[in-house]
Backbone as CSV, one residue per row, in Angstrom:
resi,resn,N_x,N_y,N_z,CA_x,CA_y,CA_z,C_x,C_y,C_z
1,MET,-10.874,-19.783,26.577,-10.697,-18.407,27.059,-11.244,-17.453,26.003
2,GLY,-12.155,-16.552,26.409,-12.773,-15.646,25.467,-11.835,-14.555,25.016
3,ALA,-12.263,-13.890,23.929,-11.434,-12.821,23.371,-11.282,-11.679,24.362
4,GLU,-12.331,-11.408,25.147,-12.277,-10.299,26.107,-11.243,-10.548,27.183
5,ALA,-10.977,-11.841,27.498,-10.048,-12.166,28.573,-8.602,-11.917,28.181
6,ILE,-8.319,-11.995,26.879,-6.927,-11.829,26.450,-6.693,-10.490,25.778
7,ARG,-7.748,-9.700,25.552,-7.582,-8.419,24.885,-7.058,-7.385,25.884
8,PRO,-5.891,-6.771,25.648,-5.372,-5.775,26.587,-6.136,-4.469,26.468
9,SER,-6.352,-3.856,27.610,-7.028,-2.561,27.602,-6.037,-1.467,27.262
10,ILE,-6.551,-0.292,26.923,-5.687,0.860,26.629,-4.837,1.192,27.840
11,ARG,-5.414,1.080,29.046,-4.659,1.382,30.263,-3.519,0.383,30.461
12,GLN,-3.770,-0.912,30.138,-2.713,-1.904,30.269,-1.584,-1.649,29.284
13,ILE,-1.951,-1.269,28.052,-0.932,-0.951,27.063,-0.136,0.264,27.502
14,ALA,-0.827,1.255,28.029,-0.143,2.470,28.468,0.814,2.187,29.611
15,SER,0.483,1.165,30.461,1.344,0.859,31.591,2.678,0.275,31.154
16,LEU,2.763,-0.184,29.911,4.012,-0.753,29.411,5.104,0.293,29.294
17,ARG,4.725,1.561,29.232,5.718,2.626,29.100,6.610,2.722,30.336
18,CYS,6.274,2.005,31.409,7.072,2.039,32.627,8.091,0.906,32.682
19,THR,8.044,-0.015,31.722,8.989,-1.119,31.720,10.355,-0.615,31.283
20,PRO,11.455,-1.333,31.647,12.803,-0.895,31.248,12.959,-0.728,29.742
21,LEU,12.402,-1.690,28.946,12.526,-1.583,27.493,11.831,-0.342,26.985
22,ALA,10.622,-0.108,27.439,9.884,1.065,26.988,10.578,2.351,27.411
23,MET,11.156,2.340,28.621,11.867,3.534,29.083,13.097,3.800,28.227
24,THR,13.789,2.707,27.790,14.952,2.879,26.922,14.544,3.479,25.583
25,ILE,13.470,2.941,24.996,12.971,3.491,23.734,12.541,4.932,23.918
26,ASN,11.880,5.212,25.025,11.412,6.561,25.312,12.582,7.534,25.401
27,ASP,13.672,7.107,26.061,14.843,7.977,26.199,15.494,8.240,24.846
28,LYS,15.576,7.185,24.004,16.243,7.345,22.718,15.441,8.241,21.785
29,LEU,14.119,8.258,21.925,13.280,9.080,21.060,12.954,10.432,21.691
30,MET,13.545,10.730,22.841,13.202,11.957,23.548,13.844,13.164,22.877
31,PHE,13.038,14.197,22.681,13.524,15.474,22.192,13.318,16.511,23.282
32,LYS,14.208,17.489,23.336,14.170,18.471,24.412,13.165,19.591,24.174
33,ASN,12.947,19.953,22.898,12.029,21.053,22.604,11.504,20.912,21.177
34,PRO,10.424,21.639,20.833,9.826,21.527,19.494,10.792,21.887,18.365
35,PHE,11.674,22.863,18.606,12.595,23.263,17.543,13.559,22.128,17.200
36,GLN,14.015,21.410,18.219,14.904,20.275,17.974,14.192,19.208,17.152
37,VAL,12.929,18.963,17.473,12.131,17.997,16.714,12.049,18.423,15.248
38,ALA,11.740,19.711,15.023,11.594,20.222,13.659,12.904,20.100,12.888
39,VAL,14.024,20.408,13.529,15.325,20.345,12.861,15.647,18.912,12.449
40,VAL,15.450,17.971,13.365,15.776,16.568,13.087,14.977,16.050,11.891
41,PHE,13.678,16.287,11.889,12.852,15.754,10.812,13.007,16.549,9.517
42,ALA,13.385,17.813,9.604,13.699,18.576,8.394,14.956,18.018,7.737
43,VAL,15.947,17.655,8.548,17.176,17.053,8.016,16.868,15.705,7.361
44,ILE,16.000,14.922,7.993,15.598,13.634,7.404,14.923,13.865,6.052
45,SER,14.054,14.856,5.978,13.364,15.175,4.721,14.356,15.602,3.653
46,LEU,15.345,16.393,4.039,16.370,16.839,3.090,17.171,15.663,2.556
47,ILE,17.546,14.755,3.449,18.331,13.585,3.032,17.550,12.752,2.021
48,VAL,16.261,12.542,2.280,15.436,11.754,1.358,15.310,12.467,0.017
49,LYS,15.087,13.777,0.060,14.918,14.552,-1.173,16.193,14.526,-2.024
50,VAL,17.339,14.720,-1.386,18.610,14.697,-2.117,18.910,13.288,-2.627
51,SER,18.567,12.278,-1.852,18.789,10.897,-2.287,17.994,10.588,-3.554
52,ILE,16.759,11.049,-3.602,15.935,10.845,-4.794,16.536,11.572,-5.992
53,PHE,17.066,12.777,-5.739,17.723,13.528,-6.809,18.955,12.786,-7.329
54,LEU,19.761,12.248,-6.428,20.971,11.539,-6.825,20.650,10.265,-7.609
55,LEU,19.501,9.675,-7.309,19.062,8.499,-8.050,18.481,8.864,-9.413
56,GLY,18.209,10.157,-9.622,17.683,10.613,-10.900,16.232,10.270,-11.145
57,VAL,15.447,10.112,-10.077,14.035,9.730,-10.238,13.105,10.787,-9.644
58,GLN,13.549,12.055,-9.649,12.775,13.114,-9.009,11.561,13.565,-9.816
59,HIS,11.477,13.143,-11.085,10.335,13.521,-11.915,9.302,12.394,-11.962
60,GLY,8.119,12.745,-12.417,7.075,11.736,-12.568,6.423,11.360,-11.252
61,ALA,6.261,10.060,-11.027,5.550,9.576,-9.836,6.261,9.952,-8.553
62,ALA,7.568,10.123,-8.609,8.327,10.464,-7.403,7.879,11.797,-6.811
63,GLU,7.376,12.712,-7.638,6.909,14.002,-7.129,5.754,13.811,-6.151
64,ALA,4.816,12.932,-6.504,3.692,12.653,-5.614,4.162,11.931,-4.368
65,TYR,5.110,11.004,-4.513,5.620,10.260,-3.363,6.315,11.195,-2.378
66,ILE,7.031,12.180,-2.889,7.704,13.134,-2.008,6.686,13.940,-1.215
67,ARG,5.619,14.355,-1.883,4.566,15.096,-1.172,3.952,14.256,-0.061
68,TYR,3.648,12.990,-0.364,3.074,12.109,0.645,4.063,11.876,1.792
69,PHE,5.330,11.763,1.442,6.353,11.554,2.464,6.434,12.764,3.395
70,LEU,6.393,13.975,2.827,6.448,15.177,3.659,5.230,15.284,4.569
71,MET,4.068,14.869,4.075,2.870,14.866,4.921,3.039,13.903,6.092
72,LEU,3.615,12.732,5.808,3.839,11.751,6.872,4.853,12.280,7.881
73,VAL,5.929,12.881,7.388,6.950,13.424,8.282,6.364,14.542,9.139
74,LEU,5.525,15.379,8.548,4.875,16.443,9.319,4.037,15.850,10.444
75,LEU,3.310,14.784,10.144,2.485,14.113,11.148,3.338,13.637,12.318
76,VAL,4.450,12.976,12.003,5.352,12.470,13.037,6.006,13.619,13.797
77,THR,6.346,14.681,13.089,6.973,15.851,13.721,6.062,16.475,14.759
78,VAL,4.805,16.663,14.407,3.841,17.248,15.343,3.673,16.345,16.561
79,PHE,3.577,15.038,16.325,3.425,14.094,17.441,4.586,14.211,18.427
80,PHE,5.820,14.144,17.926,6.977,14.194,18.807,7.163,15.588,19.416
81,GLY,6.705,16.615,18.718,6.771,17.956,19.292,5.902,18.077,20.533
82,ILE,4.667,17.599,20.420,3.760,17.629,21.577,4.272,16.709,22.675
83,ARG,4.745,15.548,22.279,5.247,14.571,23.253,6.442,15.122,24.028
84,SER,7.348,15.812,23.338,8.523,16.356,24.018,8.129,17.363,25.083
85,ASN,7.092,18.150,24.789,6.632,19.135,25.764,5.981,18.450,26.956
86,LYS,5.216,17.395,26.713,4.550,16.688,27.803,5.569,16.008,28.708
87,VAL,6.652,15.487,28.109,7.682,14.823,28.905,8.443,15.820,29.766
88,MET,8.754,16.990,29.207,9.554,17.977,29.921,8.740,18.826,30.888
89,TYR,7.414,18.899,30.663,6.565,19.776,31.474,6.291,19.153,32.840
90,GLU,6.343,19.974,33.879,6.033,19.515,35.239,4.524,19.549,35.442
91,GLY,3.925,18.376,35.546,2.484,18.310,35.716,1.791,17.990,34.400
92,ALA,0.459,17.932,34.460,-0.332,17.603,33.280,-0.478,18.830,32.382
93,THR,-0.458,18.608,31.099,-0.629,19.705,30.143,-2.083,19.790,29.715
94,THR,-2.496,20.970,29.302,-3.861,21.182,28.843,-3.943,20.997,27.324
95,PHE,-5.169,20.926,26.823,-5.370,20.819,25.377,-4.760,22.017,24.673
96,ARG,-4.940,23.211,25.241,-4.406,24.420,24.621,-2.875,24.392,24.559
97,GLN,-2.243,23.931,25.635,-0.781,23.847,25.643,-0.274,22.859,24.598
98,ASP,-0.944,21.702,24.514,-0.534,20.698,23.532,-0.732,21.209,22.107
99,PHE,-1.858,21.892,21.883,-2.120,22.424,20.539,-1.083,23.480,20.160
100,LYS,-0.776,24.382,21.076,0.214,25.431,20.793,1.590,24.833,20.527
101,THR,1.941,23.796,21.293,3.229,23.147,21.072,3.276,22.481,19.710
102,GLY,2.203,21.785,19.349,2.147,21.133,18.044,2.195,22.142,16.905
103,ALA,1.451,23.246,17.067,1.441,24.280,16.034,2.813,24.937,15.901
104,ARG,3.472,25.145,17.038,4.810,25.746,17.000,5.806,24.798,16.316
105,THR,5.706,23.514,16.632,6.588,22.529,16.003,6.358,22.485,14.497
106,ALA,5.089,22.449,14.095,4.753,22.411,12.673,5.250,23.668,11.958
107,SER,5.148,24.815,12.633,5.607,26.070,12.028,7.118,26.069,11.842
108,PHE,7.846,25.591,12.857,9.305,25.485,12.731,9.668,24.574,11.551
109,TYR,9.000,23.434,11.487,9.278,22.481,10.414,8.951,23.081,9.054
110,ALA,7.820,23.791,8.964,7.410,24.397,7.701,8.412,25.451,7.240
111,ILE,8.899,26.269,8.161,9.882,27.303,7.811,11.177,26.659,7.315
112,LEU,11.638,25.648,8.036,12.862,24.956,7.626,12.696,24.286,6.265
113,MET,11.537,23.668,6.038,11.307,23.001,4.766,11.157,23.997,3.630
114,ALA,10.616,25.176,3.910,10.523,26.208,2.878,11.921,26.660,2.450
115,ILE,12.799,26.845,3.435,14.186,27.226,3.126,14.888,26.120,2.350
116,ILE,14.716,24.876,2.823,15.327,23.728,2.146,14.803,23.604,0.722
117,THR,13.501,23.787,0.550,12.887,23.680,-0.780,13.458,24.710,-1.738
118,TYR,13.576,25.948,-1.266,14.116,27.006,-2.136,15.563,26.706,-2.533
119,VAL,16.389,26.359,-1.548,17.804,26.082,-1.833,17.932,24.855,-2.738
120,TYR,17.117,23.848,-2.499,17.182,22.629,-3.304,16.906,22.924,-4.772
121,TYR,15.801,23.636,-5.050,15.430,23.894,-6.438,16.258,25.008,-7.074
122,ALA,16.824,25.895,-6.265,17.636,26.985,-6.817,19.084,26.581,-7.041
123,LYS,19.610,25.664,-6.197,21.033,25.339,-6.252,21.334,23.882,-6.585
124,ILE,20.541,22.956,-6.058,20.854,21.532,-6.223,20.246,20.980,-7.515
125,ASP,18.924,21.057,-7.610,18.227,20.577,-8.813,17.718,21.784,-9.591
126,ALA,18.646,22.592,-10.084,18.299,23.869,-10.718,17.543,23.698,-12.031
127,ASP,17.632,22.536,-12.668,16.950,22.306,-13.946,15.545,21.745,-13.778
128,PHE,15.125,21.490,-12.547,13.837,20.833,-12.317,12.684,21.615,-12.947
129,PHE,12.594,22.892,-12.635,11.472,23.678,-13.133,11.625,24.046,-14.601
130,ALA,12.862,24.136,-15.089,13.052,24.371,-16.518,12.478,23.206,-17.325
131,ILE,12.681,21.991,-16.824,12.134,20.801,-17.478,10.611,20.803,-17.395
132,LYS,10.077,21.231,-16.266,8.622,21.280,-16.098,7.990,22.369,-16.974
133,GLN,8.707,23.468,-17.173,8.167,24.589,-17.942,8.156,24.330,-19.443
134,GLN,9.142,23.578,-19.931,9.346,23.473,-21.371,8.124,22.990,-22.144
135,PRO,7.429,21.908,-21.739,6.235,21.489,-22.497,5.157,22.575,-22.542
136,LEU,4.999,23.315,-21.461,3.995,24.378,-21.425,4.384,25.535,-22.337
137,LEU,5.675,25.867,-22.346,6.150,26.942,-23.216,6.025,26.542,-24.684
138,ASP,6.334,25.299,-25.004,6.197,24.826,-26.381,4.743,24.919,-26.840
139,GLU,3.843,24.568,-25.945,2.417,24.644,-26.270,1.979,26.092,-26.507
140,LEU,2.512,27.013,-25.699,2.185,28.430,-25.881,2.690,28.955,-27.225
141,TYR,3.917,28.610,-27.571,4.493,29.072,-28.837,3.708,28.527,-30.038
142,ASN,3.327,27.274,-29.974,2.540,26.687,-31.058,1.176,27.350,-31.163
143,SER,0.581,27.638,-30.014,-0.709,28.315,-30.009,-0.598,29.721,-30.584
144,ALA,0.496,30.415,-30.260,0.715,31.767,-30.779,0.878,31.761,-32.295
145,LYS,1.585,30.754,-32.820,1.760,30.655,-34.267,0.429,30.455,-34.978
146,ASN,-0.453,29.670,-34.354,-1.757,29.416,-34.973,-2.654,30.642,-34.969
147,LYS,-2.371,31.586,-34.074,-3.194,32.797,-33.984,-2.675,33.940,-34.850
148,MET,-1.543,33.734,-35.492,-0.940,34.806,-36.284,-1.866,35.306,-37.394
149,ALA,-2.683,34.419,-37.923,-3.549,34.795,-39.049,-4.782,35.572,-38.608
150,THR,-5.153,35.460,-37.342,-6.406,36.083,-36.884,-6.198,37.227,-35.889
151,GLU,-5.033,37.351,-35.283,-4.788,38.381,-34.288,-3.542,39.192,-34.649
152,SER,-3.484,40.403,-34.123,-2.337,41.261,-34.409,-1.096,40.757,-33.689
153,ARG,0.066,41.118,-34.226,1.317,40.687,-33.656,1.499,41.230,-32.236
154,GLU,1.077,42.480,-32.012,1.227,43.095,-30.687,0.389,42.367,-29.644
155,THR,-0.856,42.007,-30.019,-1.744,41.301,-29.086,-1.178,39.939,-28.722
156,ILE,-0.677,39.242,-29.711,-0.108,37.913,-29.474,1.121,38.006,-28.575
157,GLN,1.975,38.990,-28.835,3.186,39.143,-28.028,2.848,39.492,-26.581
158,THR,1.835,40.365,-26.399,1.440,40.742,-25.039,0.894,39.545,-24.271
159,ASN,-0.014,38.814,-24.928,-0.603,37.641,-24.272,0.450,36.583,-23.985
160,LEU,1.346,36.394,-24.937,2.393,35.391,-24.771,3.329,35.753,-23.622
161,SER,3.677,37.030,-23.514,4.565,37.482,-22.432,3.914,37.279,-21.073
162,ASN,2.618,37.612,-20.987,1.905,37.445,-19.709,1.819,35.978,-19.313
163,GLN,1.548,35.105,-20.276,1.434,33.678,-19.981,2.785,33.072,-19.603
164,ILE,3.840,33.512,-20.290,5.179,33.014,-19.951,5.567,33.459,-18.543
165,PHE,5.244,34.711,-18.222,5.543,35.212,-16.873,4.799,34.402,-15.811
166,GLY,3.540,34.070,-16.081,2.760,33.283,-15.131,3.342,31.890,-14.924
167,ILE,3.743,31.241,-16.013,4.329,29.899,-15.915,5.648,29.939,-15.159
168,GLN,6.492,30.920,-15.500,7.806,31.003,-14.851,7.691,31.410,-13.384
169,THR,6.624,32.113,-13.029,6.417,32.475,-11.628,5.895,31.284,-10.832
170,TYR,4.906,30.597,-11.408,4.304,29.459,-10.715,5.297,28.309,-10.568
171,LEU,6.009,28.005,-11.635,7.000,26.924,-11.600,8.372,27.523,-11.324
172,SER,8.583,27.905,-10.078,9.843,28.533,-9.669,10.174,28.120,-8.240
173,PRO,11.435,28.184,-7.853,11.819,27.822,-6.479,11.106,28.659,-5.422
174,TYR,10.956,29.962,-5.681,10.324,30.842,-4.696,8.865,30.451,-4.463
175,PHE,8.112,30.271,-5.552,6.704,29.926,-5.407,6.556,28.561,-4.745
176,GLN,7.400,27.619,-5.122,7.342,26.286,-4.510,7.640,26.353,-3.019
177,ALA,8.597,27.203,-2.633,8.931,27.353,-1.215,7.757,27.950,-0.445
178,MET,7.099,28.960,-1.019,5.945,29.572,-0.350,4.782,28.589,-0.247
179,TRP,4.571,27.830,-1.319,3.514,26.825,-1.311,3.778,25.774,-0.232
180,THR,5.025,25.370,-0.113,5.422,24.403,0.914,5.195,24.965,2.307
181,LEU,5.587,26.207,2.513,5.450,26.846,3.818,4.001,26.888,4.273
182,PHE,3.129,27.467,3.456,1.733,27.631,3.868,1.005,26.296,3.928
183,GLY,1.318,25.389,3.000,0.663,24.084,3.027,0.987,23.307,4.288
184,LEU,2.263,23.275,4.665,2.666,22.543,5.868,2.129,23.201,7.141
185,VAL,2.067,24.533,7.161,1.538,25.222,8.344,0.070,24.878,8.556
186,PHE,-0.735,24.953,7.492,-2.165,24.669,7.629,-2.418,23.212,8.000
187,MET,-1.696,22.295,7.376,-1.846,20.888,7.745,-1.351,20.647,9.172
188,GLY,-0.285,21.347,9.550,0.241,21.198,10.905,-0.740,21.644,11.970
189,LEU,-1.488,22.696,11.686,-2.497,23.159,12.645,-3.577,22.097,12.844
190,PHE,-3.981,21.466,11.750,-4.988,20.401,11.851,-4.445,19.211,12.640
191,HIS,-3.235,18.785,12.308,-2.622,17.661,13.026,-2.451,17.983,14.508
192,SER,-2.114,19.222,14.812,-1.923,19.626,16.210,-3.213,19.495,16.999
193,ALA,-4.314,19.920,16.390,-5.606,19.818,17.066,-5.970,18.350,17.305
194,VAL,-5.735,17.505,16.309,-6.074,16.080,16.434,-5.222,15.413,17.508
195,PHE,-3.918,15.626,17.464,-3.037,14.989,18.442,-3.260,15.537,19.846
196,ALA,-3.527,16.831,19.967,-3.799,17.413,21.285,-5.039,16.765,21.898
197,PHE,-6.044,16.520,21.068,-7.258,15.859,21.547,-6.982,14.412,21.953
198,LEU,-6.261,13.673,21.100,-5.984,12.262,21.385,-5.114,12.091,22.620
199,MET,-4.140,12.984,22.789,-3.224,12.852,23.920,-3.892,13.223,25.243
200,LYS,-4.977,13.959,25.185,-5.745,14.233,26.406,-6.750,13.118,26.685
201,LYS,-7.236,12.495,25.612,-8.289,11.500,25.765,-7.765,10.149,26.224
202,TYR,-6.626,9.715,25.663,-6.102,8.393,25.974,-4.958,8.483,26.979
203,PRO,-5.024,7.677,28.044,-4.049,7.751,29.121,-2.638,7.337,28.704
204,GLY,-2.508,6.570,27.622,-1.198,6.129,27.180,-0.299,7.252,26.765
205,PHE,-0.876,8.433,26.465,-0.086,9.580,26.041,0.231,10.512,27.200
206,LYS,-0.348,10.257,28.370,-0.161,11.172,29.494,1.078,10.805,30.303
207,LYS,1.557,11.763,31.044,2.723,11.517,31.911,2.336,10.607,33.066
């Protein structure tokens, strides 16, 4: 028997969604609206973030892993946001409707994550940015001492104050929350366009 004879087509795979098992899985993963999807996955992200904090491994490589995890969660959030709208909508949805739903879901998730990020770094892990700032501040102070012989005290103090302000602004809960908000929104728009296209192209995603 050749490979073509046993290879299932996309349409055959999509038809599995009508089986009792697939319907049960579909019901358990069903969300009523994009906001519900965003809330659920924002809570999951918060639980993971707090768990990493409680384990005491939030610095170093874990910072990159958290970013990758949030990107993955955003991807899943957009998918289920569009899917929830297609399931609840009477009739076939258009590319524009799917894209708007995905973008709305991503925006809800981004807003929630921005709030969570600010509260986390301001109240839960309040020392995170102080630890991140300290090596940079030490380097600035050492650099200022080395310039004492060649520059005036007023010039050094002015430059040092401006640099300290920049570091404390960049490495702060507010800036991190804003960075999270805009980053997730822009990535969410891209994911929405991709998923809206795929869900129109492949029958397995259609009602």
